[in-house]
MDTraj code that builds the backbone (N, CA, C; nanometers):
import mdtraj as md
import numpy as np

residues = "MET VAL ASN ALA GLY LYS GLY ARG LEU PHE LYS ARG ALA ASP GLY LYS TYR LEU ILE TYR LEU PRO LEU ASP LEU ALA THR ASP SER MET PHE PRO PHE GLN THR GLU THR SER VAL ARG VAL LYS VAL SER PHE LYS THR GLY LYS LYS ARG LEU VAL ILE GLU PRO LEU GLU GLU".split()
xyz = np.array([
    [-0.2281, -0.0353, -1.8782],
    [-0.1599, -0.0702, -1.7542],
    [-0.1474, 0.0559, -1.6683],
    [-0.1824, 0.0416, -1.5412],
    [-0.1735, 0.1522, -1.4464],
    [-0.0675, 0.1170, -1.3437],
    [0.0419, 0.1929, -1.3391],
    [0.1461, 0.1635, -1.2409],
    [0.1713, 0.2803, -1.1472],
    [0.0814, 0.3792, -1.1473],
    [0.0908, 0.4914, -1.0546],
    [-0.0484, 0.5486, -1.0350],
    [-0.0703, 0.6101, -0.9209],
    [-0.1983, 0.6717, -0.8924],
    [-0.1883, 0.7548, -0.7668],
    [-0.2910, 0.8308, -0.7384],
    [-0.2943, 0.9136, -0.6179],
    [-0.3848, 0.8470, -0.5154],
    [-0.3310, 0.8207, -0.3979],
    [-0.4069, 0.7621, -0.2885],
    [-0.4091, 0.8573, -0.1709],
    [-0.4425, 0.8050, -0.0551],
    [-0.4459, 0.8877, 0.0660],
    [-0.3960, 0.8080, 0.1851],
    [-0.3362, 0.8796, 0.2785],
    [-0.2943, 0.8245, 0.4071],
    [-0.3806, 0.8917, 0.5122],
    [-0.4506, 0.8121, 0.5901],
    [-0.5421, 0.8636, 0.6915],
    [-0.5000, 0.8179, 0.8297],
    [-0.5210, 0.9035, 0.9291],
    [-0.5076, 0.8636, 1.0689],
    [-0.6489, 0.8518, 1.1244],
    [-0.6807, 0.7319, 1.1750],
    [-0.8134, 0.7080, 1.2298],
    [-0.8237, 0.7631, 1.3716],
    [-0.9438, 0.7693, 1.4220],
    [-0.9683, 0.8189, 1.5575],
    [-0.9011, 0.7314, 1.6631],
    [-0.8820, 0.6009, 1.6329],
    [-0.8187, 0.5111, 1.7294],
    [-0.6660, 0.5138, 1.7205],
    [-0.6093, 0.6032, 1.6366],
    [-0.4650, 0.6181, 1.6276],
    [-0.3991, 0.5337, 1.5191],
    [-0.4735, 0.4442, 1.4556],
    [-0.4174, 0.3615, 1.3486],
    [-0.4171, 0.4403, 1.2182],
    [-0.3295, 0.3995, 1.1269],
    [-0.3204, 0.4641, 0.9964],
    [-0.3686, 0.3691, 0.8879],
    [-0.4322, 0.4240, 0.7874],
    [-0.4792, 0.3472, 0.6716],
    [-0.4256, 0.4118, 0.5453],
    [-0.3896, 0.3294, 0.4487],
    [-0.3479, 0.3784, 0.3177],
    [-0.4518, 0.3322, 0.2169],
    [-0.5103, 0.4277, 0.1465],
    [-0.6073, 0.3970, 0.0421],
    [-0.5389, 0.4077, -0.0930],
    [-0.5603, 0.3063, -0.1765],
    [-0.5040, 0.3024, -0.3107],
    [-0.6163, 0.3181, -0.4125],
    [-0.5883, 0.3811, -0.5254],
    [-0.6909, 0.3915, -0.6290],
    [-0.7304, 0.2532, -0.6810],
    [-0.8574, 0.2360, -0.7105],
    [-0.9086, 0.1080, -0.7556],
    [-0.8406, 0.0618, -0.8842],
    [-0.8209, 0.1528, -0.9800],
    [-0.7594, 0.1116, -1.1061],
    [-0.6152, 0.0660, -1.0878],
    [-0.5458, 0.1170, -0.9880],
    [-0.4100, 0.0718, -0.9575],
    [-0.4137, -0.0674, -0.8934],
    [-0.4958, -0.0837, -0.7917],
    [-0.5007, -0.2091, -0.7162],
    [-0.5593, -0.3257, -0.7957],
    [-0.6393, -0.2975, -0.8973],
    [-0.6991, -0.4053, -0.9755],
    [-0.6253, -0.4304, -1.1070],
    [-0.5177, -0.3586, -1.1312],
    [-0.4382, -0.3808, -1.2518],
    [-0.3762, -0.5201, -1.2460],
    [-0.3694, -0.5873, -1.3578],
    [-0.3177, -0.7247, -1.3609],
    [-0.1709, -0.7348, -1.3186],
    [-0.0963, -0.6275, -1.3256],
    [0.0450, -0.6289, -1.2873],
    [0.0674, -0.5836, -1.1424],
    [-0.0399, -0.5481, -1.0704],
    [-0.0276, -0.5061, -0.9307],
    [0.0330, -0.6205, -0.8506],
    [0.1357, -0.5945, -0.7683],
    [0.2104, -0.7037, -0.7036],
    [0.1376, -0.7780, -0.5915],
    [0.0228, -0.7297, -0.5468],
    [-0.0514, -0.7958, -0.4394],
    [-0.1852, -0.8424, -0.4941],
    [-0.2002, -0.9717, -0.5174],
    [-0.3251, -1.0279, -0.5674],
    [-0.3959, -1.0977, -0.4524],
    [-0.5053, -1.0413, -0.4063],
    [-0.5792, -1.0995, -0.2951],
    [-0.7248, -1.0557, -0.2994],
    [-0.8102, -1.1351, -0.2449],
    [-0.9518, -1.1002, -0.2361],
    [-0.9888, -1.0503, -0.0961],
    [-0.9038, -1.0759, 0.0021],
    [-0.9354, -1.0343, 0.1389],
    [-0.8284, -0.9372, 0.1891],
    [-0.7249, -0.9886, 0.2494],
    [-0.6157, -0.9049, 0.2977],
    [-0.4848, -0.9811, 0.2851],
    [-0.3758, -0.9087, 0.2916],
    [-0.2441, -0.9702, 0.2834],
    [-0.1526, -0.8964, 0.3812],
    [-0.0714, -0.9724, 0.4530],
    [0.0221, -0.9114, 0.5473],
    [0.1398, -0.8547, 0.4694],
    [0.1818, -0.7345, 0.5058],
    [0.2894, -0.6669, 0.4352],
    [0.3922, -0.6118, 0.5327],
    [0.5114, -0.5902, 0.4818],
    [0.6177, -0.5227, 0.5558],
    [0.6226, -0.3798, 0.5021],
    [0.6192, -0.2818, 0.5920],
    [0.6238, -0.1412, 0.5541],
    [0.7503, -0.0812, 0.6137],
    [0.8289, -0.0137, 0.5304],
    [0.9545, 0.0441, 0.5801],
    [0.9828, 0.1758, 0.5092],
    [1.0768, 0.2523, 0.5658],
    [1.1232, 0.3758, 0.5043],
    [1.2655, 0.4009, 0.5507],
    [1.3360, 0.4841, 0.4768],
    [1.4713, 0.5218, 0.5127],
    [1.4700, 0.6654, 0.5628],
    [1.5434, 0.6923, 0.6713],
    [1.5498, 0.8259, 0.7276],
    [1.5978, 0.9255, 0.6222],
    [1.5294, 1.0374, 0.6119],
    [1.5659, 1.1410, 0.5175],
    [1.5057, 1.1260, 0.3796],
    [1.4449, 1.0121, 0.3507],
    [1.3819, 0.9891, 0.2207],
    [1.2302, 0.9982, 0.2369],
    [1.1631, 1.0545, 0.1421],
    [1.0166, 1.0648, 0.1469],
    [0.9546, 0.9551, 0.0631],
    [0.9908, 0.8308, 0.0967],
    [0.9373, 0.7134, 0.0271],
    [0.8973, 0.6088, 0.1293],
    [0.7898, 0.5425, 0.0990],
    [0.7405, 0.4340, 0.1816],
    [0.7466, 0.3078, 0.0969],
    [0.8075, 0.2026, 0.1485],
    [0.8193, 0.0776, 0.0753],
    [0.7251, -0.0249, 0.1363],
    [0.6388, -0.0830, 0.0535],
    [0.5450, -0.1858, 0.0981],
    [0.5735, -0.3112, 0.0194],
    [0.6009, -0.4198, 0.0899],
    [0.6323, -0.5469, 0.0239],
    [0.5668, -0.6607, 0.0986],
    [0.5427, -0.7733, 0.0310],
    [0.4805, -0.8879, 0.0986],
    [0.5648, -0.9338, 0.2178],
    [0.4985, -0.9689, 0.3241],
    [0.5662, -1.0211, 0.4419],
    [0.5920, -1.1686, 0.4222],
    [0.7168, -1.2057, 0.4238],
    [0.7519, -1.3472, 0.4093],
    [0.7447, -1.4136, 0.5455],
    [0.6574, -1.5126, 0.5556],
    [0.6381, -1.5784, 0.6857],
    [0.7199, -1.7031, 0.6984],
])
top = md.Topology()
chain = top.add_chain()
for i, resn in enumerate(residues, 1):
    res = top.add_residue(resn, chain, resSeq=i)
    for name in ("N", "CA", "C"):
        top.add_atom(name, md.element.get_by_symbol(name[0]), res)
traj = md.Trajectory(xyz[None], top)
């Protein structure tokens, strides 16, 4: 089971940001996002904390 890994945060030329996750993390059976295409997510952080929270967007 892989529940941690090193990824990257990139800023594209058009100003958008992308987060890359390691393949072994994203394909682990316990990974919380199971999808073959894309999934909408809510991204948040708390001021003063160096953590980014990503969770499924409830529609």
